[in-house]
N, CA, C and O atoms as a Tripos MOL2 file, in Angstrom:
@<TRIPOS>MOLECULE
protein
  296   295    74     0     0
PROTEIN
NO_CHARGES

@<TRIPOS>ATOM
      1 N           0.8170   -1.1830    0.0000 N.3       1 MET1
      2 CA          0.0000    0.0000    0.0000 C.3       1 MET1
      3 C           0.8680    1.2570    0.0000 C.2       1 MET1
      4 O           0.5190    2.2640   -0.6150 O.2       1 MET1
      5 N           1.9880    1.1870    0.6880 N.am      2 ASP2
      6 CA          2.8860    2.3380    0.7330 C.3       2 ASP2
      7 C           3.4550    2.6610   -0.6440 C.2       2 ASP2
      8 O           3.6460    3.8280   -0.9850 O.2       2 ASP2
      9 N           3.7260    1.6160   -1.4350 N.am      3 GLU3
     10 CA          4.2500    1.8440   -2.7730 C.3       3 GLU3
     11 C           3.2220    2.5430   -3.6450 C.2       3 GLU3
     12 O           3.5670    3.4260   -4.4290 O.2       3 GLU3
     13 N           1.9660    2.1520   -3.5110 N.am      4 LEU4
     14 CA          0.9050    2.7990   -4.2780 C.3       4 LEU4
     15 C           0.7880    4.2690   -3.8970 C.2       4 LEU4
     16 O           0.6310    5.1250   -4.7670 O.2       4 LEU4
     17 N           0.8630    4.5620   -2.6250 N.am      5 LEU5
     18 CA          0.7970    5.9480   -2.1750 C.3       5 LEU5
     19 C           2.0020    6.7520   -2.6730 C.2       5 LEU5
     20 O           1.8710    7.9270   -3.0170 O.2       5 LEU5
     21 N           3.1810    6.1070   -2.7100 N.am      6 ASP6
     22 CA          4.3660    6.7840   -3.2380 C.3       6 ASP6
     23 C           4.2080    7.1120   -4.7220 C.2       6 ASP6
     24 O           4.5740    8.2010   -5.1630 O.2       6 ASP6
     25 N           3.6630    6.1680   -5.4880 N.am      7 VAL7
     26 CA          3.4500    6.4000   -6.9150 C.3       7 VAL7
     27 C           2.4390    7.5190   -7.1290 C.2       7 VAL7
     28 O           2.6350    8.3810   -7.9860 O.2       7 VAL7
     29 N           1.3620    7.5090   -6.3560 N.am      8 LEU8
     30 CA          0.3580    8.5570   -6.4880 C.3       8 LEU8
     31 C           0.9030    9.9110   -6.0490 C.2       8 LEU8
     32 O           0.5420   10.9370   -6.6250 O.2       8 LEU8
     33 N           1.7630    9.9240   -5.0440 N.am      9 ASP9
     34 CA          2.3940   11.1730   -4.6210 C.3       9 ASP9
     35 C           3.3140   11.7000   -5.7210 C.2       9 ASP9
     36 O           3.3600   12.9050   -5.9710 O.2       9 ASP9
     37 N           4.0410   10.8020   -6.3760 N.am     10 LEU10
     38 CA          4.9180   11.1960   -7.4850 C.3      10 LEU10
     39 C           4.1020   11.7700   -8.6460 C.2      10 LEU10
     40 O           4.5000   12.7630   -9.2530 O.2      10 LEU10
     41 N           2.9630   11.1450   -8.9530 N.am     11 LEU11
     42 CA          2.0920   11.6840  -10.0010 C.3      11 LEU11
     43 C           1.5800   13.0650   -9.6220 C.2      11 LEU11
     44 O           1.4530   13.9440  -10.4740 O.2      11 LEU11
     45 N           1.2850   13.2520   -8.3360 N.am     12 GLY12
     46 CA          0.8260   14.5550   -7.8730 C.3      12 GLY12
     47 C           1.8900   15.6180   -8.0000 C.2      12 GLY12
     48 O           1.5780   16.7710   -8.2980 O.2      12 GLY12
     49 N           3.1540   15.2540   -7.7770 N.am     13 GLU13
     50 CA          4.2440   16.2160   -7.9210 C.3      13 GLU13
     51 C           4.4050   16.6850   -9.3660 C.2      13 GLU13
     52 O           4.7470   17.8420   -9.6140 O.2      13 GLU13
     53 N           4.1620   15.7970  -10.3040 N.am     14 PHE14
     54 CA          4.2800   16.1590  -11.7110 C.3      14 PHE14
     55 C           3.0050   16.7970  -12.2600 C.2      14 PHE14
     56 O           2.9690   17.2070  -13.4200 O.2      14 PHE14
     57 N           1.9690   16.8820  -11.4440 N.am     15 GLY15
     58 CA          0.7180   17.4860  -11.8760 C.3      15 GLY15
     59 C          -0.1300   16.5810  -12.7430 C.2      15 GLY15
     60 O          -0.9560   17.0670  -13.5150 O.2      15 GLY15
     61 N           0.0540   15.2790  -12.6340 N.am     16 LEU16
     62 CA         -0.6850   14.3330  -13.4650 C.3      16 LEU16
     63 C          -1.8410   13.6670  -12.7280 C.2      16 LEU16
     64 O          -2.3950   12.6840  -13.2210 O.2      16 LEU16
     65 N          -2.2160   14.1830  -11.5580 N.am     17 GLU17
     66 CA         -3.2870   13.5200  -10.8270 C.3      17 GLU17
     67 C          -4.6230   13.6380  -11.5540 C.2      17 GLU17
     68 O          -5.4540   12.7340  -11.4670 O.2      17 GLU17
     69 N          -4.8360   14.7250  -12.2600 N.am     18 GLY18
     70 CA         -6.0770   14.8800  -13.0220 C.3      18 GLY18
     71 C          -6.1650   13.8940  -14.1680 C.2      18 GLY18
     72 O          -7.2270   13.3280  -14.4290 O.2      18 GLY18
     73 N          -5.0620   13.6880  -14.8460 N.am     19 VAL19
     74 CA         -5.0320   12.7330  -15.9610 C.3      19 VAL19
     75 C          -5.2590   11.3180  -15.4510 C.2      19 VAL19
     76 O          -6.0390   10.5610  -16.0280 O.2      19 VAL19
     77 N          -4.5760   10.9630  -14.3710 N.am     20 MET20
     78 CA         -4.7280    9.6130  -13.8260 C.3      20 MET20
     79 C          -6.1350    9.3870  -13.2930 C.2      20 MET20
     80 O          -6.6840    8.2930  -13.4210 O.2      20 MET20
     81 N          -6.7150   10.4170  -12.6980 N.am     21 THR21
     82 CA         -8.0860   10.2970  -12.1980 C.3      21 THR21
     83 C          -9.0490   10.0220  -13.3420 C.2      21 THR21
     84 O          -9.9160    9.1560  -13.2280 O.2      21 THR21
     85 N          -8.9060   10.7450  -14.4350 N.am     22 TRP22
     86 CA         -9.8100   10.5360  -15.5630 C.3      22 TRP22
     87 C          -9.5780    9.1950  -16.2460 C.2      22 TRP22
     88 O         -10.5350    8.5840  -16.7210 O.2      22 TRP22
     89 N          -8.3510    8.7230  -16.3090 N.am     23 VAL23
     90 CA         -8.0850    7.3960  -16.8860 C.3      23 VAL23
     91 C          -8.7750    6.3180  -16.0560 C.2      23 VAL23
     92 O          -9.3980    5.4110  -16.6080 O.2      23 VAL23
     93 N          -8.6660    6.4170  -14.7260 N.am     24 LEU24
     94 CA         -9.3270    5.4320  -13.8690 C.3      24 LEU24
     95 C         -10.8430    5.5370  -13.9640 C.2      24 LEU24
     96 O         -11.5310    4.5170  -13.9060 O.2      24 LEU24
     97 N         -11.3750    6.7360  -14.1070 N.am     25 ARG25
     98 CA        -12.8210    6.8930  -14.2670 C.3      25 ARG25
     99 C         -13.3110    6.2950  -15.5800 C.2      25 ARG25
    100 O         -14.3770    5.6800  -15.6220 O.2      25 ARG25
    101 N         -12.5510    6.4690  -16.6390 N.am     26 ILE26
    102 CA        -12.9340    5.8780  -17.9300 C.3      26 ILE26
    103 C         -12.9060    4.3590  -17.8440 C.2      26 ILE26
    104 O         -13.7970    3.6920  -18.3700 O.2      26 ILE26
    105 N         -11.8910    3.8060  -17.1860 N.am     27 ILE27
    106 CA        -11.8300    2.3540  -16.9970 C.3      27 ILE27
    107 C         -13.0190    1.8870  -16.1650 C.2      27 ILE27
    108 O         -13.5790    0.8240  -16.4310 O.2      27 ILE27
    109 N         -13.4120    2.6740  -15.1590 N.am     28 GLY28
    110 CA        -14.5710    2.3370  -14.3370 C.3      28 GLY28
    111 C         -15.8600    2.3290  -15.1350 C.2      28 GLY28
    112 O         -16.6840    1.4280  -14.9750 O.2      28 GLY28
    113 N         -16.0440    3.3190  -15.9920 N.am     29 VAL29
    114 CA        -17.2460    3.3640  -16.8290 C.3      29 VAL29
    115 C         -17.2760    2.1780  -17.7870 C.2      29 VAL29
    116 O         -18.3340    1.5920  -18.0160 O.2      29 VAL29
    117 N         -16.1310    1.8240  -18.3430 N.am     30 LEU30
    118 CA        -16.0670    0.6600  -19.2240 C.3      30 LEU30
    119 C         -16.3740   -0.6330  -18.4730 C.2      30 LEU30
    120 O         -17.0070   -1.5340  -19.0240 O.2      30 LEU30
    121 N         -15.9290   -0.7300  -17.2170 N.am     31 ALA31
    122 CA        -16.2380   -1.9110  -16.4100 C.3      31 ALA31
    123 C         -17.7330   -1.9800  -16.1090 C.2      31 ALA31
    124 O         -18.3190   -3.0620  -16.1380 O.2      31 ALA31
    125 N         -18.3520   -0.8390  -15.8200 N.am     32 ILE32
    126 CA        -19.7970   -0.8160  -15.5790 C.3      32 ILE32
    127 C         -20.5520   -1.2530  -16.8350 C.2      32 ILE32
    128 O         -21.4580   -2.0820  -16.7620 O.2      32 ILE32
    129 N         -20.1790   -0.7010  -17.9720 N.am     33 LEU33
    130 CA        -20.8350   -1.0830  -19.2280 C.3      33 LEU33
    131 C         -20.6100   -2.5590  -19.5430 C.2      33 LEU33
    132 O         -21.5160   -3.2400  -20.0240 O.2      33 LEU33
    133 N         -19.4070   -3.0470  -19.2730 N.am     34 GLY34
    134 CA        -19.1310   -4.4710  -19.4850 C.3      34 GLY34
    135 C         -19.9660   -5.3500  -18.5630 C.2      34 GLY34
    136 O         -20.4800   -6.3830  -18.9910 O.2      34 GLY34
    137 N         -20.1040   -4.9510  -17.3100 N.am     35 GLY35
    138 CA        -20.9200   -5.7220  -16.3700 C.3      35 GLY35
    139 C         -22.3750   -5.7640  -16.7700 C.2      35 GLY35
    140 O         -23.0180   -6.8110  -16.6810 O.2      35 GLY35
    141 N         -22.9060   -4.6270  -17.2130 N.am     36 VAL36
    142 CA        -24.3030   -4.5850  -17.6540 C.3      36 VAL36
    143 C         -24.4950   -5.4300  -18.9080 C.2      36 VAL36
    144 O         -25.4900   -6.1450  -19.0280 O.2      36 VAL36
    145 N         -23.5570   -5.3530  -19.8350 N.am     37 SER37
    146 CA        -23.6990   -6.1390  -21.0630 C.3      37 SER37
    147 C         -23.5450   -7.6350  -20.7990 C.2      37 SER37
    148 O         -24.2410   -8.4410  -21.4170 O.2      37 SER37
    149 N         -22.6540   -8.0190  -19.9000 N.am     38 VAL38
    150 CA        -22.5260   -9.4410  -19.5470 C.3      38 VAL38
    151 C         -23.8150   -9.9270  -18.8970 C.2      38 VAL38
    152 O         -24.2690  -11.0430  -19.1540 O.2      38 VAL38
    153 N         -24.3990   -9.0830  -18.0560 N.am     39 TRP39
    154 CA        -25.6350   -9.4560  -17.3720 C.3      39 TRP39
    155 C         -26.7970   -9.6120  -18.3590 C.2      39 TRP39
    156 O         -27.6040  -10.5330  -18.2310 O.2      39 TRP39
    157 N         -26.8770   -8.7140  -19.3360 N.am     40 LEU40
    158 CA        -28.0050   -8.7480  -20.2650 C.3      40 LEU40
    159 C         -27.8590   -9.7730  -21.3800 C.2      40 LEU40
    160 O         -28.8510  -10.3660  -21.8030 O.2      40 LEU40
    161 N         -26.6390   -9.9910  -21.8630 N.am     41 PHE41
    162 CA        -26.4720  -10.7560  -23.0920 C.3      41 PHE41
    163 C         -25.8420  -12.1360  -22.9280 C.2      41 PHE41
    164 O         -25.6080  -12.8150  -23.9270 O.2      41 PHE41
    165 N         -25.5600  -12.5730  -21.6990 N.am     42 THR42
    166 CA        -24.9830  -13.9090  -21.5260 C.3      42 THR42
    167 C         -25.7620  -14.6790  -20.4680 C.2      42 THR42
    168 O         -26.6130  -14.1230  -19.7740 O.2      42 THR42
    169 N         -25.4580  -15.9540  -20.3590 N.am     43 ASP43
    170 CA        -26.1130  -16.8050  -19.3760 C.3      43 ASP43
    171 C         -25.1930  -17.1270  -18.2000 C.2      43 ASP43
    172 O         -25.3480  -18.1630  -17.5550 O.2      43 ASP43
    173 N         -24.2350  -16.2400  -17.9220 N.am     44 LEU44
    174 CA        -23.3440  -16.4420  -16.7940 C.3      44 LEU44
    175 C         -24.0850  -16.1630  -15.4930 C.2      44 LEU44
    176 O         -25.1440  -15.5360  -15.4830 O.2      44 LEU44
    177 N         -23.5150  -16.6340  -14.4150 N.am     45 SER45
    178 CA        -24.1320  -16.3530  -13.1250 C.3      45 SER45
    179 C         -24.0750  -14.8580  -12.8330 C.2      45 SER45
    180 O         -23.4010  -14.1110  -13.5430 O.2      45 SER45
    181 N         -24.7650  -14.4300  -11.8150 N.am     46 LEU46
    182 CA        -24.8770  -13.0180  -11.4970 C.3      46 LEU46
    183 C         -23.6260  -12.4670  -10.8160 C.2      46 LEU46
    184 O         -23.4990  -11.2540  -10.6510 O.2      46 LEU46
    185 N         -22.7020  -13.3400  -10.4180 N.am     47 ILE47
    186 CA        -21.5270  -12.9090   -9.6640 C.3      47 ILE47
    187 C         -20.5950  -12.0460  -10.5180 C.2      47 ILE47
    188 O         -20.1410  -10.9960  -10.0640 O.2      47 ILE47
    189 N         -20.3110  -12.4690  -11.7290 N.am     48 ILE48
    190 CA        -19.3700  -11.7380  -12.5870 C.3      48 ILE48
    191 C         -19.8760  -10.3360  -12.9360 C.2      48 ILE48
    192 O         -19.1140   -9.3780  -12.8100 O.2      48 ILE48
    193 N         -21.1290  -10.1780  -13.3680 N.am     49 PRO49
    194 CA        -21.5920   -8.8110  -13.6490 C.3      49 PRO49
    195 C         -21.6120   -7.9190  -12.4070 C.2      49 PRO49
    196 O         -21.2970   -6.7320  -12.4960 O.2      49 PRO49
    197 N         -21.9750   -8.4690  -11.2680 N.am     50 VAL50
    198 CA        -22.0040   -7.6720  -10.0390 C.3      50 VAL50
    199 C         -20.5950   -7.2110   -9.6740 C.2      50 VAL50
    200 O         -20.4090   -6.0640   -9.2660 O.2      50 VAL50
    201 N         -19.6110   -8.0820   -9.8130 N.am     51 ILE51
    202 CA        -18.2270   -7.7150   -9.5200 C.3      51 ILE51
    203 C         -17.7610   -6.6130  -10.4780 C.2      51 ILE51
    204 O         -17.1040   -5.6640  -10.0510 O.2      51 ILE51
    205 N         -18.0910   -6.7310  -11.7540 N.am     52 LEU52
    206 CA        -17.7050   -5.7010  -12.7200 C.3      52 LEU52
    207 C         -18.3870   -4.3670  -12.4280 C.2      52 LEU52
    208 O         -17.7500   -3.3170  -12.5090 O.2      52 LEU52
    209 N         -19.6580   -4.3970  -12.0950 N.am     53 ILE53
    210 CA        -20.3900   -3.1550  -11.8360 C.3      53 ILE53
    211 C         -19.8910   -2.4910  -10.5610 C.2      53 ILE53
    212 O         -19.6670   -1.2810  -10.5430 O.2      53 ILE53
    213 N         -19.7150   -3.2630   -9.4970 N.am     54 VAL54
    214 CA        -19.2290   -2.6860   -8.2320 C.3      54 VAL54
    215 C         -17.7960   -2.1790   -8.3870 C.2      54 VAL54
    216 O         -17.4600   -1.1030   -7.8920 O.2      54 VAL54
    217 N         -16.9580   -2.9460   -9.0690 N.am     55 GLY55
    218 CA        -15.5890   -2.4980   -9.3190 C.3      55 GLY55
    219 C         -15.5520   -1.2340  -10.1480 C.2      55 GLY55
    220 O         -14.7390   -0.3460   -9.8910 O.2      55 GLY55
    221 N         -16.4220   -1.1400  -11.1420 N.am     56 GLY56
    222 CA        -16.4980    0.0650  -11.9550 C.3      56 GLY56
    223 C         -16.9550    1.2710  -11.1600 C.2      56 GLY56
    224 O         -16.4280    2.3700  -11.3310 O.2      56 GLY56
    225 N         -17.9350    1.0710  -10.2920 N.am     57 LEU57
    226 CA        -18.3970    2.1740   -9.4400 C.3      57 LEU57
    227 C         -17.2870    2.6520   -8.5080 C.2      57 LEU57
    228 O         -17.1430    3.8510   -8.2680 O.2      57 LEU57
    229 N         -16.5070    1.7120   -7.9860 N.am     58 LEU58
    230 CA        -15.3920    2.0980   -7.1250 C.3      58 LEU58
    231 C         -14.3340    2.8720   -7.9060 C.2      58 LEU58
    232 O         -13.7750    3.8480   -7.4050 O.2      58 LEU58
    233 N         -14.0620    2.4350   -9.1280 N.am     59 LEU59
    234 CA        -13.0750    3.1480   -9.9490 C.3      59 LEU59
    235 C         -13.5520    4.5330  -10.3520 C.2      59 LEU59
    236 O         -12.7350    5.4280  -10.5720 O.2      59 LEU59
    237 N         -14.8480    4.7200  -10.4490 N.am     60 VAL60
    238 CA        -15.3720    6.0420  -10.7720 C.3      60 VAL60
    239 C         -15.2920    6.9630   -9.5600 C.2      60 VAL60
    240 O         -14.9930    8.1490   -9.7020 O.2      60 VAL60
    241 N         -15.5570    6.4300   -8.3700 N.am     61 ALA61
    242 CA        -15.6670    7.2680   -7.1700 C.3      61 ALA61
    243 C         -14.3520    7.4510   -6.4220 C.2      61 ALA61
    244 O         -14.0850    8.5470   -5.9290 O.2      61 ALA61
    245 N         -13.5370    6.4340   -6.3220 N.am     62 ILE62
    246 CA        -12.3860    6.4380   -5.4310 C.3      62 ILE62
    247 C         -11.2040    7.3080   -5.8840 C.2      62 ILE62
    248 O         -10.6000    7.9410   -5.0180 O.2      62 ILE62
    249 N         -10.8290    7.3930   -7.1560 N.am     63 PRO63
    250 CA         -9.5840    8.1000   -7.5050 C.3      63 PRO63
    251 C          -9.5170    9.5410   -7.0190 C.2      63 PRO63
    252 O          -8.4800    9.9670   -6.5090 O.2      63 PRO63
    253 N         -10.5730   10.2820   -7.1610 N.am     64 GLY64
    254 CA        -10.5650   11.6670   -6.6970 C.3      64 GLY64
    255 C         -10.3760   11.7470   -5.1920 C.2      64 GLY64
    256 O          -9.6400   12.6000   -4.6970 O.2      64 GLY64
    257 N         -11.0410   10.8580   -4.4660 N.am     65 LEU65
    258 CA        -10.9000   10.8310   -3.0130 C.3      65 LEU65
    259 C          -9.5020   10.4080   -2.5990 C.2      65 LEU65
    260 O          -8.9670   10.9160   -1.6140 O.2      65 LEU65
    261 N          -8.9060    9.4890   -3.3380 N.am     66 LEU66
    262 CA         -7.5630    9.0190   -3.0140 C.3      66 LEU66
    263 C          -6.5380   10.1280   -3.1860 C.2      66 LEU66
    264 O          -5.6520   10.2790   -2.3450 O.2      66 LEU66
    265 N          -6.6370   10.9080   -4.2590 N.am     67 PHE67
    266 CA         -5.7010   12.0140   -4.4550 C.3      67 PHE67
    267 C          -5.9040   13.1080   -3.4120 C.2      67 PHE67
    268 O          -4.9360   13.7300   -2.9740 O.2      67 PHE67
    269 N          -7.1500   13.3500   -3.0090 N.am     68 GLU68
    270 CA         -7.3850   14.3320   -1.9440 C.3      68 GLU68
    271 C          -6.7730   13.8740   -0.6180 C.2      68 GLU68
    272 O          -6.2010   14.6770    0.1200 O.2      68 GLU68
    273 N          -6.8970   12.5800   -0.3240 N.am     69 PHE69
    274 CA         -6.3140   12.0130    0.8850 C.3      69 PHE69
    275 C          -4.8000   12.1550    0.8680 C.2      69 PHE69
    276 O          -4.2060   12.5030    1.8880 O.2      69 PHE69
    277 N          -4.1710   11.8970   -0.2590 N.am     70 ILE70
    278 CA         -2.7190   12.0060   -0.3700 C.3      70 ILE70
    279 C          -2.2800   13.4560   -0.2220 C.2      70 ILE70
    280 O          -1.2520   13.7410    0.3930 O.2      70 ILE70
    281 N          -3.0630   14.3720   -0.7870 N.am     71 GLU71
    282 CA         -2.7190   15.7870   -0.6850 C.3      71 GLU71
    283 C          -2.8000   16.2660    0.7650 C.2      71 GLU71
    284 O          -1.9640   17.0560    1.2040 O.2      71 GLU71
    285 N          -3.7930   15.7960    1.5000 N.am     72 ILE72
    286 CA         -3.9280   16.1810    2.9100 C.3      72 ILE72
    287 C          -2.8510   15.5230    3.7510 C.2      72 ILE72
    288 O          -2.2560   16.1710    4.6120 O.2      72 ILE72
    289 N          -2.5900   14.2370    3.5130 N.am     73 ALA73
    290 CA         -1.6140   13.4900    4.3230 C.3      73 ALA73
    291 C          -0.1690   13.8730    3.9910 C.2      73 ALA73
    292 O           0.6940   13.8680    4.8690 O.2      73 ALA73
    293 N           0.0870   14.2010    2.7390 N.am     74 GLY74
    294 CA          1.4590   14.4340    2.2990 C.3      74 GLY74
    295 C           1.8460   15.8360    2.4530 C.2      74 GLY74
    296 O           2.9750   16.2040    2.1290 O.2      74 GLY74
@<TRIPOS>BOND
     1     1     2 1
     2     2     3 1
     3     3     4 2
     4     3     5 am
     5     5     6 1
     6     6     7 1
     7     7     8 2
     8     7     9 am
     9     9    10 1
    10    10    11 1
    11    11    12 2
    12    11    13 am
    13    13    14 1
    14    14    15 1
    15    15    16 2
    16    15    17 am
    17    17    18 1
    18    18    19 1
    19    19    20 2
    20    19    21 am
    21    21    22 1
    22    22    23 1
    23    23    24 2
    24    23    25 am
    25    25    26 1
    26    26    27 1
    27    27    28 2
    28    27    29 am
    29    29    30 1
    30    30    31 1
    31    31    32 2
    32    31    33 am
    33    33    34 1
    34    34    35 1
    35    35    36 2
    36    35    37 am
    37    37    38 1
    38    38    39 1
    39    39    40 2
    40    39    41 am
    41    41    42 1
    42    42    43 1
    43    43    44 2
    44    43    45 am
    45    45    46 1
    46    46    47 1
    47    47    48 2
    48    47    49 am
    49    49    50 1
    50    50    51 1
    51    51    52 2
    52    51    53 am
    53    53    54 1
    54    54    55 1
    55    55    56 2
    56    55    57 am
    57    57    58 1
    58    58    59 1
    59    59    60 2
    60    59    61 am
    61    61    62 1
    62    62    63 1
    63    63    64 2
    64    63    65 am
    65    65    66 1
    66    66    67 1
    67    67    68 2
    68    67    69 am
    69    69    70 1
    70    70    71 1
    71    71    72 2
    72    71    73 am
    73    73    74 1
    74    74    75 1
    75    75    76 2
    76    75    77 am
    77    77    78 1
    78    78    79 1
    79    79    80 2
    80    79    81 am
    81    81    82 1
    82    82    83 1
    83    83    84 2
    84    83    85 am
    85    85    86 1
    86    86    87 1
    87    87    88 2
    88    87    89 am
    89    89    90 1
    90    90    91 1
    91    91    92 2
    92    91    93 am
    93    93    94 1
    94    94    95 1
    95    95    96 2
    96    95    97 am
    97    97    98 1
    98    98    99 1
    99    99   100 2
   100    99   101 am
   101   101   102 1
   102   102   103 1
   103   103   104 2
   104   103   105 am
   105   105   106 1
   106   106   107 1
   107   107   108 2
   108   107   109 am
   109   109   110 1
   110   110   111 1
   111   111   112 2
   112   111   113 am
   113   113   114 1
   114   114   115 1
   115   115   116 2
   116   115   117 am
   117   117   118 1
   118   118   119 1
   119   119   120 2
   120   119   121 am
   121   121   122 1
   122   122   123 1
   123   123   124 2
   124   123   125 am
   125   125   126 1
   126   126   127 1
   127   127   128 2
   128   127   129 am
   129   129   130 1
   130   130   131 1
   131   131   132 2
   132   131   133 am
   133   133   134 1
   134   134   135 1
   135   135   136 2
   136   135   137 am
   137   137   138 1
   138   138   139 1
   139   139   140 2
   140   139   141 am
   141   141   142 1
   142   142   143 1
   143   143   144 2
   144   143   145 am
   145   145   146 1
   146   146   147 1
   147   147   148 2
   148   147   149 am
   149   149   150 1
   150   150   151 1
   151   151   152 2
   152   151   153 am
   153   153   154 1
   154   154   155 1
   155   155   156 2
   156   155   157 am
   157   157   158 1
   158   158   159 1
   159   159   160 2
   160   159   161 am
   161   161   162 1
   162   162   163 1
   163   163   164 2
   164   163   165 am
   165   165   166 1
   166   166   167 1
   167   167   168 2
   168   167   169 am
   169   169   170 1
   170   170   171 1
   171   171   172 2
   172   171   173 am
   173   173   174 1
   174   174   175 1
   175   175   176 2
   176   175   177 am
   177   177   178 1
   178   178   179 1
   179   179   180 2
   180   179   181 am
   181   181   182 1
   182   182   183 1
   183   183   184 2
   184   183   185 am
   185   185   186 1
   186   186   187 1
   187   187   188 2
   188   187   189 am
   189   189   190 1
   190   190   191 1
   191   191   192 2
   192   191   193 am
   193   193   194 1
   194   194   195 1
   195   195   196 2
   196   195   197 am
   197   197   198 1
   198   198   199 1
   199   199   200 2
   200   199   201 am
   201   201   202 1
   202   202   203 1
   203   203   204 2
   204   203   205 am
   205   205   206 1
   206   206   207 1
   207   207   208 2
   208   207   209 am
   209   209   210 1
   210   210   211 1
   211   211   212 2
   212   211   213 am
   213   213   214 1
   214   214   215 1
   215   215   216 2
   216   215   217 am
   217   217   218 1
   218   218   219 1
   219   219   220 2
   220   219   221 am
   221   221   222 1
   222   222   223 1
   223   223   224 2
   224   223   225 am
   225   225   226 1
   226   226   227 1
   227   227   228 2
   228   227   229 am
   229   229   230 1
   230   230   231 1
   231   231   232 2
   232   231   233 am
   233   233   234 1
   234   234   235 1
   235   235   236 2
   236   235   237 am
   237   237   238 1
   238   238   239 1
   239   239   240 2
   240   239   241 am
   241   241   242 1
   242   242   243 1
   243   243   244 2
   244   243   245 am
   245   245   246 1
   246   246   247 1
   247   247   248 2
   248   247   249 am
   249   249   250 1
   250   250   251 1
   251   251   252 2
   252   251   253 am
   253   253   254 1
   254   254   255 1
   255   255   256 2
   256   255   257 am
   257   257   258 1
   258   258   259 1
   259   259   260 2
   260   259   261 am
   261   261   262 1
   262   262   263 1
   263   263   264 2
   264   263   265 am
   265   265   266 1
   266   266   267 1
   267   267   268 2
   268   267   269 am
   269   269   270 1
   270   270   271 1
   271   271   272 2
   272   271   273 am
   273   273   274 1
   274   274   275 1
   275   275   276 2
   276   275   277 am
   277   277   278 1
   278   278   279 1
   279   279   280 2
   280   279   281 am
   281   281   282 1
   282   282   283 1
   283   283   284 2
   284   283   285 am
   285   285   286 1
   286   286   287 1
   287   287   288 2
   288   287   289 am
   289   289   290 1
   290   290   291 1
   291   291   292 2
   292   291   293 am
   293   293   294 1
   294   294   295 1
   295   295   296 2
@<TRIPOS>SUBSTRUCTURE
     1 MET1         2 RESIDUE 1 A MET
     2 ASP2         6 RESIDUE 1 A ASP
     3 GLU3        10 RESIDUE 1 A GLU
     4 LEU4        14 RESIDUE 1 A LEU
     5 LEU5        18 RESIDUE 1 A LEU
     6 ASP6        22 RESIDUE 1 A ASP
     7 VAL7        26 RESIDUE 1 A VAL
     8 LEU8        30 RESIDUE 1 A LEU
     9 ASP9        34 RESIDUE 1 A ASP
    10 LEU10       38 RESIDUE 1 A LEU
    11 LEU11       42 RESIDUE 1 A LEU
    12 GLY12       46 RESIDUE 1 A GLY
    13 GLU13       50 RESIDUE 1 A GLU
    14 PHE14       54 RESIDUE 1 A PHE
    15 GLY15       58 RESIDUE 1 A GLY
    16 LEU16       62 RESIDUE 1 A LEU
    17 GLU17       66 RESIDUE 1 A GLU
    18 GLY18       70 RESIDUE 1 A GLY
    19 VAL19       74 RESIDUE 1 A VAL
    20 MET20       78 RESIDUE 1 A MET
    21 THR21       82 RESIDUE 1 A THR
    22 TRP22       86 RESIDUE 1 A TRP
    23 VAL23       90 RESIDUE 1 A VAL
    24 LEU24       94 RESIDUE 1 A LEU
    25 ARG25       98 RESIDUE 1 A ARG
    26 ILE26      102 RESIDUE 1 A ILE
    27 ILE27      106 RESIDUE 1 A ILE
    28 GLY28      110 RESIDUE 1 A GLY
    29 VAL29      114 RESIDUE 1 A VAL
    30 LEU30      118 RESIDUE 1 A LEU
    31 ALA31      122 RESIDUE 1 A ALA
    32 ILE32      126 RESIDUE 1 A ILE
    33 LEU33      130 RESIDUE 1 A LEU
    34 GLY34      134 RESIDUE 1 A GLY
    35 GLY35      138 RESIDUE 1 A GLY
    36 VAL36      142 RESIDUE 1 A VAL
    37 SER37      146 RESIDUE 1 A SER
    38 VAL38      150 RESIDUE 1 A VAL
    39 TRP39      154 RESIDUE 1 A TRP
    40 LEU40      158 RESIDUE 1 A LEU
    41 PHE41      162 RESIDUE 1 A PHE
    42 THR42      166 RESIDUE 1 A THR
    43 ASP43      170 RESIDUE 1 A ASP
    44 LEU44      174 RESIDUE 1 A LEU
    45 SER45      178 RESIDUE 1 A SER
    46 LEU46      182 RESIDUE 1 A LEU
    47 ILE47      186 RESIDUE 1 A ILE
    48 ILE48      190 RESIDUE 1 A ILE
    49 PRO49      194 RESIDUE 1 A PRO
    50 VAL50      198 RESIDUE 1 A VAL
    51 ILE51      202 RESIDUE 1 A ILE
    52 LEU52      206 RESIDUE 1 A LEU
    53 ILE53      210 RESIDUE 1 A ILE
    54 VAL54      214 RESIDUE 1 A VAL
    55 GLY55      218 RESIDUE 1 A GLY
    56 GLY56      222 RESIDUE 1 A GLY
    57 LEU57      226 RESIDUE 1 A LEU
    58 LEU58      230 RESIDUE 1 A LEU
    59 LEU59      234 RESIDUE 1 A LEU
    60 VAL60      238 RESIDUE 1 A VAL
    61 ALA61      242 RESIDUE 1 A ALA
    62 ILE62      246 RESIDUE 1 A ILE
    63 PRO63      250 RESIDUE 1 A PRO
    64 GLY64      254 RESIDUE 1 A GLY
    65 LEU65      258 RESIDUE 1 A LEU
    66 LEU66      262 RESIDUE 1 A LEU
    67 PHE67      266 RESIDUE 1 A PHE
    68 GLU68      270 RESIDUE 1 A GLU
    69 PHE69      274 RESIDUE 1 A PHE
    70 ILE70      278 RESIDUE 1 A ILE
    71 GLU71      282 RESIDUE 1 A GLU
    72 ILE72      286 RESIDUE 1 A ILE
    73 ALA73      290 RESIDUE 1 A ALA
    74 GLY74      294 RESIDUE 1 A GLY
C-alpha cells in the first residue's frame, strides 16, 4: 500500500493527478458497461456482472478521493 501511495504522490508532484483520475474513471465506466452487457447478453451467473459493476463504481468514485487524501496526508 505504501508503494501505491508513493506512486500517487509522485504523479501529484508532476501534476498528473487529473489525468490519472480521468483514466481510472474511464476504466470504471467501461467496467460498468461491461458488467451490464454481460448481465443482459450472456447466461453467466450473477456474480461476474455484479463484480464488474461494483468495481467500476469504485473506480469512478475512489480516484478523486484518493488524491485528496494524499494531498492532505502528504
